[in-house]
C-alpha positions in Angstrom: 34.6 4.2 -28.0 38.3 5.1 -27.8 40.9 2.5 -26.8 41.5 4.3 -23.5 37.7 4.5 -22.7 37.3 0.9 -23.8 40.1 -0.2 -21.4 38.5 1.8 -18.5 35.1 0.2 -19.4 36.6 -3.3 -19.4 38.5 -2.7 -16.1 35.3 -1.5 -14.4 33.2 -4.4 -15.8 35.8 -6.9 -14.7 35.8 -5.3 -11.2 32.0 -5.6 -11.0 32.0 -9.2 -12.1 34.6 -10.1 -9.5 32.5 -8.4 -6.8 29.3 -10.1 -8.1 31.1 -13.5 -8.1 32.3 -13.0 -4.5 28.8 -12.0 -3.3 26.9 -14.7 -5.2 29.5 -17.4 -4.2 29.0 -16.5 -0.5 25.3 -15.7 -0.4 23.9 -17.7 -3.3 22.1 -16.1 -6.2 18.8 -15.7 -4.3 20.5 -14.3 -1.2 22.6 -11.8 -3.1 21.4 -8.4 -4.1 22.6 -5.7 -6.5 23.1 -3.5 -3.5 25.5 -6.1 -2.0 27.5 -6.2 -5.2 27.7 -2.4 -5.3 29.0 -2.4 -1.7 31.5 -5.1 -2.4 32.7 -3.5 -5.6 32.7 0.0 -4.1 30.6 1.3 -6.9 27.3 3.1 -6.8 24.1 1.3 -7.8 23.8 3.6 -10.9 27.3 2.4 -11.9 26.1 -1.3 -11.6 23.0 -0.5 -13.7 25.1 1.2 -16.3 26.6 -2.2 -17.0 23.8 -4.6 -16.2 20.0 -4.3 -16.4 19.4 -6.9 -13.6 21.0 -9.4 -11.2 20.0 -12.1 -13.7 22.1 -10.4 -16.4 25.0 -10.2 -14.0 24.8 -13.9 -13.3 24.7 -14.6 -17.0 27.8 -12.5 -17.6 29.7 -14.3 -14.9 28.8 -17.8 -16.3 29.2 -16.9 -19.9 32.6 -15.3 -19.2 33.8 -18.3 -17.3 32.8 -20.9 -19.8 33.9 -18.8 -22.8 37.3 -18.4 -21.1 37.6 -22.1 -20.4 36.7 -22.9 -24.1 39.1 -20.4 -25.6 42.0 -21.3 -23.3 41.5 -25.0 -23.8 41.5 -24.6 -27.6 44.8 -22.7 -27.4 46.3 -25.4 -25.1 45.2 -28.2 -27.3 47.1 -26.6 -30.3 50.4 -27.4 -28.5 49.7 -31.1 -27.9 50.4 -34.1 -30.0 49.3 -37.1 -28.0 46.0 -38.0 -26.3 47.7 -38.0 -22.9 49.1 -34.5 -23.5 45.6 -33.3 -24.5 44.1 -34.8 -21.4 46.8 -33.1 -19.3 45.9 -29.8 -21.1 42.2 -30.3 -20.1 43.1 -30.9 -16.5 45.6 -28.0 -16.3 43.1 -25.7 -18.0 40.3 -26.5 -15.5 42.5 -26.4 -12.4 44.3 -23.2 -13.3 41.0 -21.5 -14.1 39.7 -22.6 -10.7 42.7 -21.3 -8.8 42.6 -18.0 -10.5 38.8 -17.6 -10.3 37.5 -19.5 -7.3 34.4 -17.4 -6.7 33.4 -17.4 -10.4 34.0 -21.1 -10.5 31.8 -21.6 -7.4 29.0 -19.6 -9.0 29.2 -21.7 -12.2 29.0 -25.0 -10.2 26.1 -23.9 -8.1 24.0 -21.4 -10.0 23.4 -22.8 -13.5 19.7 -23.5 -12.6 19.3 -19.9 -11.5 19.6 -18.8 -15.1 16.4 -18.8 -17.2 15.4 -18.2 -20.8 17.9 -17.0 -23.3 20.6 -16.6 -20.6 20.2 -20.3 -19.7 20.3 -21.4 -23.3 23.4 -19.3 -24.2 25.4 -20.5 -21.2 24.2 -24.1 -21.8 25.5 -23.9 -25.4 28.9 -22.7 -24.3 29.0 -25.4 -21.5 28.1 -28.0 -24.1 30.9 -26.7 -26.4 33.3 -27.1 -23.5 32.0 -30.6 -22.7 32.3 -31.5 -26.4 36.0 -30.5 -26.4 36.7 -32.6 -23.3 34.7 -35.5 -24.5 36.7 -35.5 -27.8 39.9 -35.7 -25.8 38.6 -38.5 -23.6 37.3 -40.4 -26.6 40.8 -40.4 -28.1 41.9 -42.3 -24.9 38.8 -44.5 -24.7 38.4 -47.7 -26.8 34.8 -48.4 -25.7 31.5 -47.1 -26.9 30.6 -43.5 -27.3 28.3 -43.7 -24.2 31.3 -45.1 -22.2 33.4 -42.1 -23.4 30.6 -39.7 -22.4 30.5 -41.3 -18.9 34.3 -41.2 -18.6 34.1 -37.4 -19.5 31.4 -36.9 -16.8 33.5 -38.8 -14.2 36.4 -36.5 -15.1 34.3 -33.4 -14.7 33.0 -34.8 -11.4 36.6 -34.9 -10.2 37.6 -31.5 -11.5 34.5 -29.6 -10.5 34.4 -30.5 -6.9 38.0 -29.8 -6.1 36.9 -26.3 -4.9 35.1 -28.0 -1.9 38.4 -29.2 -0.4 41.4 -27.7 -2.1 43.4 -25.3 0.0 46.7 -24.1 -1.5 48.1 -23.7 2.1 47.4 -27.4 3.0 47.3 -29.4 -0.2 49.8 -30.1 -3.0 50.3 -27.2 -5.4 47.9 -27.2 -8.3 50.5 -28.6 -10.7 51.1 -31.7 -8.6 47.3 -32.0 -8.1 46.9 -31.9 -11.9 49.6 -34.6 -12.4 47.9 -36.8 -9.8 44.5 -36.4 -11.4 46.0 -37.3 -14.8 47.6 -40.5 -13.4 44.4 -41.6 -11.6 42.3 -41.0 -14.7 44.7 -42.8 -17.0 45.8 -45.7 -14.7 43.3 -46.1 -12.0 43.9 -45.6 -8.3 46.1 -48.7 -7.8 48.8 -47.6 -10.2 49.3 -44.0 -9.0 
């Protein structure tokens, strides 16, 4: 494939994934149809099926893309840090920035993991576990307790980060950088010292 054809292919694929994310985020995986995605993306059904064999494969692509992006961007951010606090800030910034730029994709990832099956589920789970492992390692640097305590602390952090989409509104709430700073302070110092 030529570079120009590859760029056109990638652009169309990205457009389909954005449309699929919007439809699935709104309707849920079971309520969404390939026809809905085609309408939202302004592409014919044959165009959708050129890229994806099924709705399941589309859901897989959304989730795999999201978690692969989170992993690769976090690895890059962590290269530019020197202290555990800076690394934790990189984790929080990475997660929030991805959320702000990809709200629908993020919503699909939070709600539709169980809709994946077989190899699709295993592949996405592996990438999610890699992401969790990176975050757990950062939390562990800050945590002096047992490994299980560090795991629990990492899960608490994800609980805070993952549910922001339920209430965050850029028009009403602090900008995402201030929100990230607040989350860091609460996580490091507890609520009474923020």
